[in-house]
N, C-alpha and C positions, 0 to 999 in steps of 0.2 A: 705638676708632677710632684709628688711627695718624695723627700729623701729618708731612706731607710737609715737607719743609725742602729748599728750592733754593737754590743759589749761582750767583749770575750775574756773571760775571767781565767786567768791561767794559774792551776793548780797542781798540775802534774807534770808539766815539761816547761823548760824556758822559752822566752820569746824569739831565741835563735831556732828552738825545734820548730815552733808551731808557725811563726810568721812565713817562712818558704812555701809551706803547703797552702796556706791561704793566697799568697800572692799567684802563684801557679793557678789556682782556680778562677781569679780574675783573668790572667792571660788566656786561659782557656776559653773565657766568656769575649774574647777581644777587647778588655777594657784595659785603659790605661790608669796608672796608678801612681799615686805620690804618697811617699811615707814620710810622716813627720817626726822626728825625733825629738828628744829632750834637750840633746847637747849636740856640738859639732863632734866631739869624740865620739859617741854613741854614732851619730851618723856615718863616719870613717869607719868603725867596726862593723856596722850592718854592709858598709859597702865591701868590705874585704870578706865577709862571712857569704854573702850571696853569690861569690865567685865560687866558694869553695865546700859549700854545706853538704853536697852529695858527691861520692866519687865518680859517678856517671851523668851529672848534671849541673846547670847553673841556671841562674835568672838574669835575662838582659836587663840592665839597668845602669844608671848613671847617677852624677851627682855634679854638682855647679863646677867641681874641679875639671870634670871632663869635658863640658861644653856640650853644645848640641842639645840642651836639654828638651827642646820641642820635639825632638825624635826618640826620646826615651821612653821605652814602654813602662818602665817603674823608674820614678825620680826619688831619690833620698835627699832628704833636707832639714836641716834644723828649724828653718824660717816658715811663716805661713803662705808662702808662695805657691804657685801653681803654674810652673813654667811649661809642662807636657799637655796642659788642659785635660788633666786626669777626669775619669769617670768616679774614681773610688779615692777617699783618702784614708789612711791607716794613720792612727793616732797613738805613740807608743813611748814610755818613759814620761807619762806625765805631760806632753807636749801641749803646749797652751793653743786650742785650735782657733782656726779663723771663723769666717762666716761659713756655715756648712751649706747654704742655700742653693749653691751650683753643681752640687755633687749627686749622683745617683745614689751612693752609699759612702758612710762614714761608718768607720771601723776605730772602737777604742779596744785596746790590749793592755790588759793591767796585770800586775802579779797580785794574786790573793794573798800573799804573805807579807805584803806592804800597807800596812793601815792607812799610811797618808794618802796612798794611790786609791784605796776602796773607797775612802771617805772623798775623796776629789770625784772619783768616777759617779758616786752617787749624785753629786752638784751636776754632773753633765747629763746625767739620766734626765734630773728635775728640768734643766733647761731643755734639752732636746723635745721632751713632751711639750713644754711650754710653748716652743715653737712650732707645734703641730706636727713634729716629724713621726713616722712610723719607728717605734723603740722594740728591740728584742734584746734579751740575755741569754747570751752562752756560756755553759760551764764547761771545763775541761773534763774528757773522761779520762779513766786510767790508760787507756790505750792511745791517749793522745787525740781523739776525735773530739766532738763537740755534741752536746746534748742541751736542746734548746729548755729553758726553765722558765722563761718569763717573754 
C-alpha cells in the first residue's frame, strides 16, 4: 500500500483555523491521527486550542501529559512517536518527520509567508517522491477550502 503525502499550503487562514477542519475529516473516516508539532510549546498551545476552537464542538485528543495515548483518536506530540497507532500523521511548524512508511497518509501543513518553511517543504516533496509515495499539493482558497494544484 502506497502512502499518500499531502502538502497543504496555508495562504488565507492560519493553522489554528485550518487544522481542526482537516482533523475532523479524519475522524469522520474513523482514522486515528497523530499531529507532530515543531516544539513542546506549540503542542501545548494546539492542545488548548482543539478544546475551544468552536463554541459548539471540540476535537477529542490528548498529549503525553494526559496519559492513555493508545486510546486517543488524535494525539499531539513534538516527538516522532506514534503511540496511538495513527493512520494519518500531520506535520506542522516544520516538524522533523519520522519514517512515513507505516501511515495511510502524511500531511504537511506550511505557512506560505514563511520562506524557510516553503524551502523546507520543497525538500520534503522531493524526499516523498524519491520514496515512491503518492504526493499532492493543495493551496488554500480565499474561503478557507482547498484547491488541488499538483
